[in-house]
FIPAGU-732621 format. One line per field, with one value per atom (N, C-alpha, C, O): atom name; residue number from 1; x, y, z; residue in three letters. Coordinates in nm, 2 decimals, decimal comma. Example, Ala and Ser with C-alpha at 12.3 -4.5 7.8 and 13.67 -1.06 7.14 Angstrom:
residues 2
atomo	[N:CA:C:O:N:CA:C:O]
num	[1:1:1:1:2:2:2:2]
X	[1,32:1,23:1,32:1,42:1,28:1,37:1,29:1,34]
Y	[-0,57:-0,45:-0,33:-0,33:-0,22:-0,11:0,00:0,11]
Z	[0,78:0,78:0,78:0,85:0,71:0,71:0,79:0,80]
residuo	[ALA:ALA:ALA:ALA:SER:SER:SER:SER]
***
This chain:
residues 119
atomo	[N:CA:C:O:N:CA:C:O:N:CA:C:O:N:CA:C:O:N:CA:C:O:N:CA:C:O:N:CA:C:O:N:CA:C:O:N:CA:C:O:N:CA:C:O:N:CA:C:O:N:CA:C:O:N:CA:C:O:N:CA:C:O:N:CA:C:O:N:CA:C:O:N:CA:C:O:N:CA:C:O:N:CA:C:O:N:CA:C:O:N:CA:C:O:N:CA:C:O:N:CA:C:O:N:CA:C:O:N:CA:C:O:N:CA:C:O:N:CA:C:O:N:CA:C:O:N:CA:C:O:N:CA:C:O:N:CA:C:O:N:CA:C:O:N:CA:C:O:N:CA:C:O:N:CA:C:O:N:CA:C:O:N:CA:C:O:N:CA:C:O:N:CA:C:O:N:CA:C:O:N:CA:C:O:N:CA:C:O:N:CA:C:O:N:CA:C:O:N:CA:C:O:N:CA:C:O:N:CA:C:O:N:CA:C:O:N:CA:C:O:N:CA:C:O:N:CA:C:O:N:CA:C:O:N:CA:C:O:N:CA:C:O:N:CA:C:O:N:CA:C:O:N:CA:C:O:N:CA:C:O:N:CA:C:O:N:CA:C:O:N:CA:C:O:N:CA:C:O:N:CA:C:O:N:CA:C:O:N:CA:C:O:N:CA:C:O:N:CA:C:O:N:CA:C:O:N:CA:C:O:N:CA:C:O:N:CA:C:O:N:CA:C:O:N:CA:C:O:N:CA:C:O:N:CA:C:O:N:CA:C:O:N:CA:C:O:N:CA:C:O:N:CA:C:O:N:CA:C:O:N:CA:C:O:N:CA:C:O:N:CA:C:O:N:CA:C:O:N:CA:C:O:N:CA:C:O:N:CA:C:O:N:CA:C:O:N:CA:C:O:N:CA:C:O:N:CA:C:O:N:CA:C:O:N:CA:C:O:N:CA:C:O:N:CA:C:O:N:CA:C:O:N:CA:C:O:N:CA:C:O:N:CA:C:O:N:CA:C:O:N:CA:C:O:N:CA:C:O:N:CA:C:O:N:CA:C:O:N:CA:C:O:N:CA:C:O:N:CA:C:O:N:CA:C:O:N:CA:C:O:N:CA:C:O:N:CA:C:O:N:CA:C:O:N:CA:C:O:N:CA:C:O:N:CA:C:O:N:CA:C:O:N:CA:C:O:N:CA:C:O:N:CA:C:O]
num	[1:1:1:1:2:2:2:2:3:3:3:3:4:4:4:4:5:5:5:5:6:6:6:6:7:7:7:7:8:8:8:8:9:9:9:9:10:10:10:10:11:11:11:11:12:12:12:12:13:13:13:13:14:14:14:14:15:15:15:15:16:16:16:16:17:17:17:17:18:18:18:18:19:19:19:19:20:20:20:20:21:21:21:21:22:22:22:22:23:23:23:23:24:24:24:24:25:25:25:25:26:26:26:26:27:27:27:27:28:28:28:28:29:29:29:29:30:30:30:30:31:31:31:31:32:32:32:32:33:33:33:33:34:34:34:34:35:35:35:35:36:36:36:36:37:37:37:37:38:38:38:38:39:39:39:39:40:40:40:40:41:41:41:41:42:42:42:42:43:43:43:43:44:44:44:44:45:45:45:45:46:46:46:46:47:47:47:47:48:48:48:48:49:49:49:49:50:50:50:50:51:51:51:51:52:52:52:52:53:53:53:53:54:54:54:54:55:55:55:55:56:56:56:56:57:57:57:57:58:58:58:58:59:59:59:59:60:60:60:60:61:61:61:61:62:62:62:62:63:63:63:63:64:64:64:64:65:65:65:65:66:66:66:66:67:67:67:67:68:68:68:68:69:69:69:69:70:70:70:70:71:71:71:71:72:72:72:72:73:73:73:73:74:74:74:74:75:75:75:75:76:76:76:76:77:77:77:77:78:78:78:78:79:79:79:79:80:80:80:80:81:81:81:81:82:82:82:82:83:83:83:83:84:84:84:84:85:85:85:85:86:86:86:86:87:87:87:87:88:88:88:88:89:89:89:89:90:90:90:90:91:91:91:91:92:92:92:92:93:93:93:93:94:94:94:94:95:95:95:95:96:96:96:96:97:97:97:97:98:98:98:98:99:99:99:99:100:100:100:100:101:101:101:101:102:102:102:102:103:103:103:103:104:104:104:104:105:105:105:105:106:106:106:106:107:107:107:107:108:108:108:108:109:109:109:109:110:110:110:110:111:111:111:111:112:112:112:112:113:113:113:113:114:114:114:114:115:115:115:115:116:116:116:116:117:117:117:117:118:118:118:118:119:119:119:119]
X	[11,34:11,31:11,26:11,32:11,16:11,10:11,18:11,25:11,17:11,24:11,19:11,27:11,07:11,02:11,08:11,10:11,10:11,17:11,31:11,36:11,38:11,51:11,51:11,59:11,42:11,41:11,37:11,43:11,28:11,24:11,37:11,39:11,45:11,56:11,66:11,73:11,68:11,78:11,72:11,79:11,59:11,52:11,51:11,51:11,48:11,44:11,55:11,66:11,52:11,60:11,73:11,75:11,81:11,93:12,05:12,16:12,03:12,15:12,21:12,15:12,33:12,40:12,32:12,27:12,30:12,23:12,29:12,21:12,42:12,48:12,43:12,40:12,42:12,37:12,22:12,19:12,14:12,00:12,00:11,91:12,09:12,09:12,14:12,08:12,23:12,28:12,16:12,14:12,09:11,97:11,87:11,80:11,84:11,75:11,80:11,71:11,92:11,98:11,98:11,94:12,01:12,02:11,89:11,88:11,79:11,66:11,61:11,62:11,57:11,52:11,38:11,34:11,29:11,15:11,08:11,13:10,96:10,88:10,85:10,86:10,83:10,81:10,93:10,92:11,05:11,18:11,19:11,23:11,17:11,18:11,08:11,11:10,96:10,86:10,90:10,88:10,95:11,00:11,11:11,12:11,20:11,31:11,26:11,31:11,16:11,10:11,03:11,05:10,96:10,89:10,99:10,97:11,10:11,20:11,27:11,29:11,30:11,36:11,26:11,31:11,14:11,04:11,03:11,01:11,03:11,02:11,15:11,14:11,26:11,38:11,37:11,40:11,32:11,30:11,20:11,23:11,09:10,99:11,06:11,03:11,14:11,20:11,30:11,32:11,36:11,46:11,38:11,43:11,26:11,18:11,09:11,06:11,05:10,95:10,99:11,01:11,01:11,05:10,96:11,00:10,83:10,74:10,78:10,78:10,82:10,87:11,01:11,04:11,09:11,22:11,21:11,28:11,11:11,09:11,04:11,08:10,95:10,91:11,03:11,03:11,12:11,24:11,32:11,38:11,34:11,42:11,36:11,43:11,22:11,16:11,18:11,21:11,17:11,19:11,33:11,36:11,43:11,57:11,60:11,67:11,53:11,55:11,49:11,55:11,38:11,32:11,40:11,42:11,46:11,55:11,67:11,71:11,73:11,84:11,81:11,88:11,70:11,65:11,63:11,67:11,57:11,54:11,67:11,68:11,76:11,89:11,97:12,02:11,97:12,05:12,00:12,07:11,87:11,82:11,88:11,88:11,93:11,97:12,12:12,17:12,18:12,32:12,39:12,36:12,50:12,57:12,71:12,77:12,77:12,91:12,93:13,04:12,82:12,83:12,70:12,59:12,71:12,60:12,49:12,51:12,36:12,25:12,23:12,19:12,27:12,26:12,35:12,32:12,47:12,57:12,53:12,54:12,48:12,43:12,32:12,31:12,22:12,11:12,16:12,11:12,25:12,30:12,37:12,36:12,45:12,53:12,43:12,45:12,33:12,23:12,16:12,13:12,12:12,04:12,13:12,09:12,25:12,34:12,38:12,39:12,40:12,43:12,32:12,34:12,20:12,08:12,07:12,05:12,10:12,10:12,21:12,18:12,33:12,44:12,41:12,44:12,36:12,33:12,23:12,23:12,13:12,02:12,07:12,04:12,16:12,21:12,33:12,35:12,41:12,53:12,54:12,64:12,45:12,45:12,57:12,61:12,63:12,74:12,87:12,96:12,87:12,98:12,96:13,06:12,84:12,81:12,74:12,61:12,81:12,76:12,72:12,74:12,65:12,61:12,74:12,73:12,84:12,97:13,02:13,07:13,01:13,06:12,97:13,03:12,84:12,76:12,79:12,80:12,81:12,85:12,98:12,99:13,08:13,21:13,20:13,26:13,12:13,10:13,04:13,09:12,93:12,87:12,96:12,96:13,03:13,13:13,24:13,28:13,28:13,38:13,32:13,39:13,20:13,14:13,10:13,11:13,05:13,00:13,09:13,05:13,20:13,30:13,26:13,31:13,18:13,14:13,01:12,93:12,99:12,87:12,77:12,80:12,66:12,56:12,43:12,37:12,40:12,28:12,17:12,18:12,06:11,95:11,89:11,89:11,85:11,79:11,64:11,60:11,56:11,42:11,38:11,44:11,28:11,23:11,18:11,14]
Y	[-7,28:-7,14:-7,13:-7,18:-7,05:-7,03:-6,93:-6,85:-6,94:-6,85:-6,71:-6,62:-6,69:-6,56:-6,50:-6,38:-6,58:-6,52:-6,48:-6,37:-6,56:-6,52:-6,39:-6,30:-6,38:-6,26:-6,14:-6,03:-6,15:-6,04:-6,00:-5,88:-6,09:-6,06:-5,98:-5,89:-6,00:-5,93:-5,80:-5,71:-5,78:-5,66:-5,55:-5,44:-5,58:-5,48:-5,39:-5,44:-5,27:-5,17:-5,13:-5,18:-5,05:-5,00:-5,07:-5,04:-5,17:-5,25:-5,33:-5,35:-5,37:-5,46:-5,59:-5,64:-5,64:-5,77:-5,88:-5,97:-5,88:-5,99:-5,98:-6,08:-5,86:-5,84:-5,89:-5,94:-5,86:-5,91:-6,06:-6,12:-6,12:-6,27:-6,32:-6,42:-6,25:-6,29:-6,29:-6,38:-6,18:-6,17:-6,27:-6,32:-6,31:-6,41:-6,55:-6,62:-6,58:-6,70:-6,71:-6,82:-6,60:-6,61:-6,59:-6,60:-6,55:-6,53:-6,65:-6,76:-6,64:-6,75:-6,72:-6,66:-6,78:-6,76:-6,89:-6,99:-6,90:-7,02:-7,04:-7,16:-6,94:-6,95:-7,01:-7,09:-6,96:-7,01:-7,16:-7,23:-7,20:-7,34:-7,42:-7,53:-7,37:-7,45:-7,46:-7,57:-7,36:-7,36:-7,46:-7,54:-7,47:-7,57:-7,71:-7,80:-7,73:-7,86:-7,90:-8,02:-7,82:-7,85:-7,88:-7,97:-7,80:-7,82:-7,96:-8,03:-7,99:-8,12:-8,24:-8,34:-8,22:-8,32:-8,33:-8,44:-8,22:-8,22:-8,29:-8,36:-8,26:-8,33:-8,48:-8,55:-8,53:-8,68:-8,73:-8,83:-8,66:-8,70:-8,70:-8,79:-8,60:-8,59:-8,70:-8,75:-8,75:-8,86:-8,99:-9,07:-9,00:-9,12:-9,12:-9,23:-9,00:-9,00:-8,89:-8,78:-8,93:-8,84:-8,72:-8,61:-8,73:-8,62:-8,51:-8,39:-8,54:-8,44:-8,39:-8,28:-8,48:-8,43:-8,32:-8,23:-8,34:-8,24:-8,11:-8,00:-8,12:-8,00:-7,93:-7,81:-8,01:-7,95:-7,88:-7,77:-7,94:-7,88:-7,74:-7,64:-7,74:-7,61:-7,51:-7,39:-7,55:-7,46:-7,40:-7,28:-7,49:-7,45:-7,35:-7,26:-7,38:-7,29:-7,15:-7,05:-7,15:-7,02:-6,94:-6,82:-7,01:-6,95:-6,89:-6,78:-6,97:-6,93:-6,80:-6,71:-6,81:-6,70:-6,57:-6,46:-6,59:-6,47:-6,41:-6,29:-6,49:-6,44:-6,38:-6,27:-6,44:-6,39:-6,26:-6,18:-6,23:-6,10:-5,98:-5,87:-6,01:-5,91:-5,91:-5,81:-6,03:-6,04:-6,10:-6,21:-6,03:-6,07:-6,11:-6,07:-6,20:-6,24:-6,37:-6,42:-6,42:-6,55:-6,62:-6,56:-6,75:-6,83:-6,83:-6,84:-6,80:-6,80:-6,94:-6,94:-7,04:-7,18:-7,19:-7,25:-7,14:-7,15:-7,07:-7,11:-6,94:-6,86:-6,93:-6,93:-6,99:-7,06:-7,18:-7,20:-7,25:-7,37:-7,33:-7,39:-7,22:-7,17:-7,12:-7,15:-7,05:-6,99:-7,10:-7,10:-7,21:-7,32:-7,40:-7,43:-7,43:-7,51:-7,43:-7,49:-7,30:-7,22:-7,22:-7,22:-7,21:-7,21:-7,34:-7,34:-7,45:-7,58:-7,59:-7,63:-7,55:-7,56:-7,47:-7,51:-7,35:-7,26:-7,32:-7,30:-7,38:-7,44:-7,55:-7,55:-7,63:-7,74:-7,71:-7,76:-7,61:-7,57:-7,42:-7,36:-7,36:-7,21:-7,15:-7,04:-7,22:-7,16:-7,17:-7,09:-7,26:-7,27:-7,20:-7,14:-7,19:-7,13:-7,00:-6,99:-6,90:-6,78:-6,68:-6,71:-6,58:-6,48:-6,42:-6,40:-6,40:-6,35:-6,45:-6,41:-6,58:-6,69:-6,68:-6,69:-6,67:-6,66:-6,53:-6,54:-6,42:-6,30:-6,31:-6,27:-6,37:-6,38:-6,48:-6,45:-6,58:-6,67:-6,60:-6,62:-6,52:-6,45:-6,34:-6,32:-6,28:-6,17:-6,24:-6,18:-6,36:-6,42:-6,47:-6,47:-6,52:-6,57:-6,46:-6,48:-6,35:-6,24:-6,12:-6,04:-6,11:-6,01:-5,87:-5,78:-5,84:-5,70:-5,67:-5,76:-5,55:-5,50:-5,48:-5,41:-5,56:-5,55:-5,48:-5,54:-5,36:-5,30:-5,36:-5,38:-5,39:-5,45:-5,35:-5,23:-5,40:-5,32:-5,35:-5,46:-5,24:-5,26:-5,32:-5,29:-5,41:-5,47:-5,37:-5,41]
Z	[-5,20:-5,23:-5,37:-5,46:-5,39:-5,52:-5,61:-5,55:-5,73:-5,82:-5,80:-5,82:-5,77:-5,75:-5,62:-5,62:-5,52:-5,40:-5,44:-5,39:-5,52:-5,56:-5,64:-5,62:-5,73:-5,82:-5,73:-5,75:-5,64:-5,55:-5,47:-5,45:-5,43:-5,35:-5,42:-5,37:-5,55:-5,63:-5,69:-5,73:-5,68:-5,74:-5,64:-5,68:-5,51:-5,42:-5,37:-5,34:-5,36:-5,29:-5,37:-5,48:-5,30:-5,36:-5,32:-5,36:-5,23:-5,18:-5,29:-5,39:-5,26:-5,35:-5,35:-5,25:-5,47:-5,49:-5,41:-5,36:-5,39:-5,31:-5,16:-5,10:-5,11:-4,97:-4,96:-4,86:-5,06:-5,06:-5,06:-4,99:-5,14:-5,13:-5,00:-4,95:-4,94:-4,80:-4,71:-4,63:-4,71:-4,62:-4,64:-4,55:-4,77:-4,80:-4,74:-4,69:-4,75:-4,71:-4,55:-4,50:-4,49:-4,34:-4,27:-4,15:-4,34:-4,27:-4,20:-4,25:-4,08:-4,00:-3,96:-3,87:-4,05:-4,03:-4,05:-4,11:-4,00:-4,02:-4,17:-4,21:-4,24:-4,39:-4,46:-4,54:-4,41:-4,47:-4,44:-4,53:-4,32:-4,28:-4,36:-4,40:-4,37:-4,44:-4,59:-4,65:-4,65:-4,79:-4,80:-4,90:-4,71:-4,71:-4,70:-4,77:-4,62:-4,60:-4,73:-4,78:-4,79:-4,92:-5,03:-5,11:-5,03:-5,13:-5,12:-5,21:-4,99:-4,97:-5,01:-5,06:-4,98:-5,01:-5,17:-5,22:-5,23:-5,38:-5,44:-5,54:-5,38:-5,43:-5,42:-5,51:-5,31:-5,29:-5,40:-5,46:-5,41:-5,52:-5,66:-5,74:-5,68:-5,81:-5,84:-5,95:-5,74:-5,75:-5,78:-5,86:-5,73:-5,74:-5,87:-5,92:-5,92:-6,02:-6,12:-6,09:-6,25:-6,35:-6,37:-6,41:-6,34:-6,35:-6,26:-6,30:-6,14:-6,05:-6,08:-6,05:-6,14:-6,19:-6,29:-6,29:-6,38:-6,48:-6,42:-6,46:-6,32:-6,24:-6,18:-6,18:-6,12:-6,06:-6,17:-6,14:-6,28:-6,39:-6,43:-6,45:-6,44:-6,47:-6,37:-6,40:-6,24:-6,13:-6,13:-6,11:-6,16:-6,16:-6,28:-6,26:-6,39:-6,51:-6,48:-6,51:-6,41:-6,38:-6,28:-6,29:-6,18:-6,08:-6,15:-6,13:-6,24:-6,32:-6,40:-6,40:-6,47:-6,55:-6,47:-6,51:-6,35:-6,26:-6,22:-6,22:-6,18:-6,13:-6,25:-6,23:-6,36:-6,48:-6,53:-6,59:-6,51:-6,55:-6,48:-6,52:-6,36:-6,27:-6,23:-6,18:-6,24:-6,20:-6,32:-6,37:-6,37:-6,49:-6,45:-6,35:-6,53:-6,51:-6,44:-6,44:-6,38:-6,31:-6,35:-6,36:-6,38:-6,42:-6,31:-6,20:-6,36:-6,27:-6,20:-6,09:-6,27:-6,21:-6,10:-5,99:-6,11:-6,01:-5,89:-5,77:-5,91:-5,80:-5,72:-5,60:-5,80:-5,74:-5,66:-5,55:-5,71:-5,64:-5,51:-5,41:-5,52:-5,40:-5,30:-5,18:-5,34:-5,24:-5,17:-5,05:-5,25:-5,19:-5,10:-4,99:-5,14:-5,05:-4,93:-4,82:-4,95:-4,83:-4,73:-4,61:-4,78:-4,69:-4,61:-4,49:-4,68:-4,61:-4,51:-4,40:-4,55:-4,45:-4,33:-4,22:-4,35:-4,24:-4,15:-4,03:-4,21:-4,13:-4,03:-3,92:-4,08:-4,00:-3,92:-3,81:-3,96:-3,89:-3,88:-3,93:-3,81:-3,81:-3,74:-3,77:-3,64:-3,57:-3,67:-3,65:-3,76:-3,85:-3,98:-4,03:-4,03:-4,15:-4,12:-4,14:-4,07:-4,02:-4,13:-4,25:-4,09:-4,19:-4,26:-4,38:-4,18:-4,25:-4,35:-4,45:-4,32:-4,41:-4,54:-4,65:-4,52:-4,64:-4,72:-4,84:-4,65:-4,72:-4,80:-4,91:-4,73:-4,80:-4,92:-5,03:-4,91:-5,02:-5,14:-5,25:-5,12:-5,23:-5,28:-5,40:-5,20:-5,25:-5,33:-5,43:-5,30:-5,38:-5,51:-5,61:-5,50:-5,62:-5,72:-5,84:-5,67:-5,75:-5,72:-5,63:-5,78:-5,74:-5,76:-5,68:-5,86:-5,88:-5,81:-5,80:-5,77:-5,71:-5,83:-5,92:-5,82:-5,93:-5,87:-5,78:-5,91:-5,87:-5,95:-6,07:-5,89:-5,96:-6,06:-6,03:-6,17:-6,27:-6,27:-6,25:-6,29:-6,29:-6,42:-6,52:-6,42:-6,54:-6,65:-6,76]
residuo	[UNK:UNK:UNK:UNK:UNK:UNK:UNK:UNK:UNK:UNK:UNK:UNK:UNK:UNK:UNK:UNK:UNK:UNK:UNK:UNK:UNK:UNK:UNK:UNK:UNK:UNK:UNK:UNK:UNK:UNK:UNK:UNK:UNK:UNK:UNK:UNK:UNK:UNK:UNK:UNK:UNK:UNK:UNK:UNK:UNK:UNK:UNK:UNK:UNK:UNK:UNK:UNK:UNK:UNK:UNK:UNK:UNK:UNK:UNK:UNK:UNK:UNK:UNK:UNK:UNK:UNK:UNK:UNK:UNK:UNK:UNK:UNK:UNK:UNK:UNK:UNK:UNK:UNK:UNK:UNK:UNK:UNK:UNK:UNK:UNK:UNK:UNK:UNK:UNK:UNK:UNK:UNK:UNK:UNK:UNK:UNK:UNK:UNK:UNK:UNK:UNK:UNK:UNK:UNK:UNK:UNK:UNK:UNK:UNK:UNK:UNK:UNK:UNK:UNK:UNK:UNK:UNK:UNK:UNK:UNK:UNK:UNK:UNK:UNK:UNK:UNK:UNK:UNK:UNK:UNK:UNK:UNK:UNK:UNK:UNK:UNK:UNK:UNK:UNK:UNK:UNK:UNK:UNK:UNK:UNK:UNK:UNK:UNK:UNK:UNK:UNK:UNK:UNK:UNK:UNK:UNK:UNK:UNK:UNK:UNK:UNK:UNK:UNK:UNK:UNK:UNK:UNK:UNK:UNK:UNK:UNK:UNK:UNK:UNK:UNK:UNK:UNK:UNK:UNK:UNK:UNK:UNK:UNK:UNK:UNK:UNK:UNK:UNK:UNK:UNK:UNK:UNK:UNK:UNK:UNK:UNK:UNK:UNK:UNK:UNK:UNK:UNK:UNK:UNK:UNK:UNK:UNK:UNK:UNK:UNK:UNK:UNK:UNK:UNK:UNK:UNK:UNK:UNK:UNK:UNK:UNK:UNK:UNK:UNK:UNK:UNK:UNK:UNK:UNK:UNK:UNK:UNK:UNK:UNK:UNK:UNK:UNK:UNK:UNK:UNK:UNK:UNK:UNK:UNK:UNK:UNK:UNK:UNK:UNK:UNK:UNK:UNK:UNK:UNK:UNK:UNK:UNK:UNK:UNK:UNK:UNK:UNK:UNK:UNK:UNK:UNK:UNK:UNK:UNK:UNK:UNK:UNK:UNK:UNK:UNK:UNK:UNK:UNK:UNK:UNK:UNK:UNK:UNK:UNK:UNK:UNK:UNK:UNK:UNK:UNK:UNK:UNK:UNK:UNK:UNK:UNK:UNK:UNK:UNK:UNK:UNK:UNK:UNK:UNK:UNK:UNK:UNK:UNK:UNK:UNK:UNK:UNK:UNK:UNK:UNK:UNK:UNK:UNK:UNK:UNK:UNK:UNK:UNK:UNK:UNK:UNK:UNK:UNK:UNK:UNK:UNK:UNK:UNK:UNK:UNK:UNK:UNK:UNK:UNK:UNK:UNK:UNK:UNK:UNK:UNK:UNK:UNK:UNK:UNK:UNK:UNK:UNK:UNK:UNK:UNK:UNK:UNK:UNK:UNK:UNK:UNK:UNK:UNK:UNK:UNK:UNK:UNK:UNK:UNK:UNK:UNK:UNK:UNK:UNK:UNK:UNK:UNK:UNK:UNK:UNK:UNK:UNK:UNK:UNK:UNK:UNK:UNK:UNK:UNK:UNK:UNK:UNK:UNK:UNK:UNK:UNK:UNK:UNK:UNK:UNK:UNK:UNK:UNK:UNK:UNK:UNK:UNK:UNK:UNK:UNK:UNK:UNK:UNK:UNK:UNK:UNK:UNK:UNK:UNK:UNK:UNK:UNK:UNK:UNK:UNK:UNK:UNK:UNK:UNK:UNK:UNK:UNK:UNK:UNK:UNK:UNK:UNK:UNK:UNK:UNK:UNK:UNK:UNK:UNK:UNK:UNK:UNK:UNK:UNK:UNK:UNK:UNK:UNK:UNK:UNK:UNK:UNK:UNK:UNK:UNK:UNK:UNK:UNK:UNK:UNK:UNK:UNK:UNK:UNK:UNK:UNK:UNK:UNK:UNK:UNK:UNK]
***
């Protein structure tokens, strides 16, 4: 998932930012699956080649920065890692990693309701 997708998800609407992240994680679309495939392939390349590892680091920093601009009190890196891992778990084990499980995870991680602030 790109950092811009993460930022858009915490920016849009009047909903709780956690709920927007839940909806981003549980979305089942061709674009979401394609994004997950590209991300997995980029991880493999990054493990094999330092040039791609640096690209991944830049991507991770941008995701962290995007999240941190809108959600405070929890590290943007942690939120990014949890949303990414949750998406993978849900993809492979959707009956076990349900939408409610994703929601509980994010509510436990981000205890306060954070309304998105406009830039």
